[in-house]
Each structure stands twice: as structure tokens, then as C-alpha cells.
C-alpha positions in Angstrom: -10.5 -23.5 -5.2 -8.8 -25.0 -2.1 -7.8 -23.3 1.1 -4.2 -23.7 0.0 -4.7 -21.8 -3.2 -2.5 -18.7 -3.4 -3.4 -15.1 -2.7 -2.8 -12.6 -5.5 -1.2 -9.4 -4.5 -0.4 -6.5 -6.9 0.8 -3.0 -7.0 1.8 -0.3 -9.5 5.4 -1.4 -8.8 7.4 -2.5 -5.9 5.6 -0.8 -3.0 3.2 -3.7 -2.5 6.1 -5.9 -1.4 5.7 -4.2 1.9 2.2 -5.8 2.1 3.7 -9.2 1.1 6.2 -8.8 4.0 3.2 -8.2 6.4 1.4 -11.3 5.0 4.5 -13.4 5.5 4.7 -12.1 9.1 1.0 -12.5 10.0 -0.2 -15.3 7.8 2.9 -17.5 7.4 0.9 -20.5 6.1 -0.4 -18.6 3.0 1.2 -18.6 -0.4 1.4 -15.4 -2.4 1.6 -14.6 -6.1 2.9 -11.0 -6.3 2.7 -8.9 -9.5 4.5 -5.5 -9.7 3.5 -3.3 -12.6 6.7 -1.4 -12.7 6.5 -1.0 -16.5 3.6 1.4 -15.9 4.7 3.0 -12.6 3.9 5.4 -11.1 0.1 5.0 -11.2 -0.3 8.1 -9.1 0.1 10.5 -12.0 -2.0 8.5 -14.5 -5.7 8.8 -15.3 -8.2 6.5 -13.5 -9.5 4.8 -16.6 -6.0 3.8 -17.6 -5.3 2.4 -14.2 -8.5 0.4 -14.3 -7.3 -1.2 -17.5 -4.0 -2.2 -15.9 -5.9 -3.6 -12.9 -8.3 -5.7 -15.1 -5.3 -7.2 -17.0 -3.5 -8.1 -13.8 -6.5 -9.6 -12.0 -7.5 -11.6 -15.1 -4.1 -13.2 -14.9 -4.5 -13.9 -11.2 -7.9 -15.6 -11.9 -6.3 -17.8 -14.5 -3.7 -18.8 -11.9 -6.4 -19.9 -9.5 -6.0 -17.4 -6.7 -8.5 -17.4 -3.8 -8.4 -13.7 -3.1 -6.8 -10.6 -4.5 -5.1 -7.8 -2.4 -4.9 -4.5 -4.3 -1.7 -3.5 -2.4 -1.8 0.0 -3.8 -3.8 2.9 -2.5 -4.0 4.6 -5.9 -5.3 1.5 -7.7 -7.8 1.0 -4.9 -9.1 4.5 -5.3 -9.3 4.2 -9.1 -10.6 0.6 -9.5 -11.6 -1.4 -6.5 -15.4 -1.1 -7.0 -15.1 -2.1 -10.6 -12.9 -5.1 -9.6 -15.4 -6.2 -7.1 -18.2 -6.0 -9.7 -16.1 -8.1 -12.2 -14.8 -10.9 -10.0 -16.5 -13.3 -7.5 -13.5 -13.9 -5.2 -12.7 -11.4 -2.3 -11.0 -8.2 -3.4 -9.2 -6.5 -0.6 -8.3 -2.9 -1.1 -6.3 -0.3 0.8 -6.9 3.2 2.0 -4.8 5.6 4.0 -5.1 4.8 7.7 -6.6 8.1 8.6 -9.1 6.6 11.1 -6.3 5.1 13.0 -4.5 8.4 13.1 -7.5 10.3 14.3 -8.6 7.7 16.9 -5.2 8.1 18.6 -6.3 11.3 20.2 -9.2 9.6 22.1 -11.4 12.6 21.4 -8.8 15.3 21.3 -8.2 17.2 18.0 -5.4 15.6 16.0 -3.2 17.3 13.4 -2.4 14.7 10.7 -0.5 14.8 7.5 -1.5 12.2 4.9 1.4 11.5 2.5 0.2 9.8 -0.7 0.3 9.9 -4.5 -1.4 12.8 -6.2 -4.2 10.6 -7.6 -5.0 9.0 -4.2 -5.4 12.5 -2.7 -7.6 13.9 -5.4 -10.0 10.9 -5.8 -13.5 11.0 -4.5 -12.9 7.9 -2.3 -10.3 9.7 -0.3 -12.3 12.9 -0.1 -15.2 10.9 1.4 -12.8 9.5 4.0 -11.5 12.9 4.9 -15.0 14.3 5.3 -15.6 11.7 8.1 -12.9 13.4 10.2 -12.1 16.9 9.1 -14.7 18.6 11.3 -12.9 17.3 14.4 -9.3 17.1 13.2 -6.9 19.1 11.0 -5.9 17.0 8.1 -3.1 18.0 5.6 -2.8 16.3 2.2 0.8 16.0 1.0 1.5 14.5 -2.4 4.9 12.8 -2.6 5.3 11.4 -6.1 9.1 11.3 -6.0 9.1 8.8 -3.1 7.6 6.2 -5.5 10.3 7.0 -8.1 13.1 6.6 -5.6 12.0 3.1 -4.7 11.4 2.0 -8.3 14.8 3.3 -9.4 16.6 1.4 -6.6 17.9 4.5 -4.7 16.2 3.8 -1.4 19.6 3.5 0.3 20.7 7.0 -0.9 20.3 8.7 2.5 21.0 12.3 1.2 18.6 11.9 -1.7 15.8 10.6 0.4 16.2 13.2 3.2 16.5 16.0 0.7 13.3 14.8 -0.9 11.5 14.5 2.4 12.6 17.9 3.5 11.3 19.3 0.2 7.9 18.0 1.0 7.6 18.5 4.7 9.7 21.5 5.7 6.6 23.6 4.9 5.0 22.2 8.1 5.6 23.0 11.8 6.3 19.3 12.5 6.3 19.9 16.2 2.6 20.4 16.0 1.9 17.3 13.9 0.5 14.3 15.9 0.9 11.7 13.1 1.9 11.2 9.5 -0.1 8.6 7.6 1.9 6.7 4.9 -0.9 6.5 2.3 1.1 4.6 -0.3 2.6 1.2 0.1 5.9 2.4 -1.3 6.2 4.9 1.6 6.3 2.1 4.2 9.9 1.4 3.1 10.8 5.0 4.3 9.7 4.4 7.9 13.2 4.9 9.3 13.7 8.0 7.2 10.4 9.5 8.5 11.5 8.6 12.0 14.7 10.6 11.5 12.7 13.5 10.0 9.9 13.7 12.5 9.8 14.7 16.2 9.9 11.7 18.5 6.3 12.0 19.6 4.9 12.1 16.1 3.4 8.8 15.1 4.1 7.1 11.8 1.1 5.1 10.6 0.5 2.8 7.7 -2.4 0.6 6.7 -0.5 -2.7 6.0 -1.3 -4.5 9.3 -4.9 -3.5 9.1 -5.2 -4.7 5.5 -3.7 -8.1 6.3 -5.9 -8.4 9.3 -9.0 -7.7 7.1 -7.7 -10.3 4.6 -7.4 -12.9 7.4 -11.0 -12.2 8.7 -12.4 -12.5 5.2 -10.6 -15.8 4.5 -11.5 -17.2 7.9 -15.2 -16.4 7.3 -15.1 -18.3 4.1 -13.2 -21.3 5.6 -10.4 -20.4 3.2 -7.4 -19.9 5.5 -4.4 -22.2 4.5 -3.8 -25.3 6.6 -1.9 -24.8 9.9 1.7 -25.9 9.8 1.9 -25.4 6.0 4.9 -23.3 4.9 3.7 -20.5 2.7 5.6 -19.4 -0.5 6.0 -16.2 -2.5 6.3 -16.1 -6.2 7.3 -12.7 -7.7 6.7 -11.4 -11.2 6.8 -8.0 -12.8 5.8 -6.3 -16.0 9.3 -4.8 -16.3 11.6 -7.6 -17.3 14.8 -5.8 -16.5 16.7 -8.3 -14.2 17.5 -5.3 -11.9 13.8 -5.1 -11.0 13.7 -8.7 -9.8 16.9 -8.3 -7.8 15.4 -5.2 -6.2 12.2 -7.0 -5.5 13.9 -9.7 -3.5 15.9 -7.1 -1.6 12.8 -5.1 -0.6 11.0 -8.3 0.4 14.0 -9.1 2.7 15.2 -12.2 1.0 
């Protein structure tokens, strides 16, 4: 493996493209192979063992392609499979988790009221429960499953303002949002809704995602291994998907910003 080998990035569908955008922004020398498993989306309503099988198949493919690291750009897949993936492969496996620590630390010691928006599986997995237990004595944390937000992205209806806002109101009108300090976007699909959340939430409510932190962690790991791509090199992105409908690839390029 050389330092210019690609990084494998995968997600249950198209949400992980938000992580690829962050890699392109922060690590422009790196090349990325992206795999979206839209044929099996959404992962968030599936059983963990089934998700593990999907992840093994995708990562075996990445290994055959000679990647130097793999980013599991999916909170649900991380919850279900990241430990098994790390036991199976020798290259770095970078997972994701909802950025709850970032949200709680914003208060600098004052009690925070935080909504974590994520898939049903992420919110019920033991990994997330352990994360919550680190903070729930000192902060008030609300778990809000939002499965339809994944479906809207995957179906290409992200630009349907009325549909998106009606869906968000269906999930969040139960809260007194004036008392919420931050909303954590605990699914990479949800990052594409940042402007909609900004419209929904009071101005002083923070919107937090884990993409920048994940890419920073990836950079630290690669640097520690001497595996960062050469400076001045122009990185590339290669997209593939388990759903071979041409619409999916067109939508992928749109979400990536190309």
C-alpha cells in the first residue's frame, strides 16, 4: 500500500456523500472510493446481523481495491458492525457516532438540552446507550428517530421544501424548541438537511454533526502511519452504488456538489 492509495468510504446509501464532501474540503490530496448501498437502504430499520453482512461484503471489495483506510460513513453501520470490522481487517477502520460530546461541551459546564436525531437502530444500540450514559447525569438528552429523512434523500426529494418541512414538524413539534440548546444530526443523511433545520429551529439553537470530527480523526490516523497523500496531489472521487438505477448515480453527483 502506498500513501497515495485511496480511502474507502461507504454508507447505507447516499448520506455518506456528505462525509466525502468533508474529505474533499479538508484533505484535498486524498483519493476516495465511495460505495453507497442504496439497494439495501435504509439500514436503520434492519437487524444488526444483516447490516454486518452488508458491511463485510463492502469492505472485502474495498480491500480488493487496495484502500489504505475505510471510513464507515454511517452511524447505523458503525453501531452495528465497527468492532467486527476492526477485528476482521488490518487497515484503519474509522467509524462515526453522534456528536453528543460536542453538543454537551458547548455549555462549558452548564446543563444542556440536546435532541439527537438519528435512525431507530442507532438510537437503540448499546454503543449509543453507553455514549448517552456519559452525559445524561449532567444534561437532558432527547432521542428522536427520523427514518423518513433517510427515505427522502434516497428518493431524490430533498428539494421538496413542503415535504421536508412537514416531515421535520412531524418529528420536532412535540418539543419546546425554544428550550433546546442543540440538535445533533446523528445520521450522515441528515447533514443534507442543515438549511431546513436552520429554518425550523430558533436562531440560538446549534446544529451539530460529526463529519468534520470524523475527517479530522481520519487525518490524524493517516498522519501517524505516514500514509497521508503527497502534498500537491489532486485527489479524485470514484462513486459506485449497489442500486444500478442511473437516477441514483445522477443524484449522487448532485449531492456531492458536482
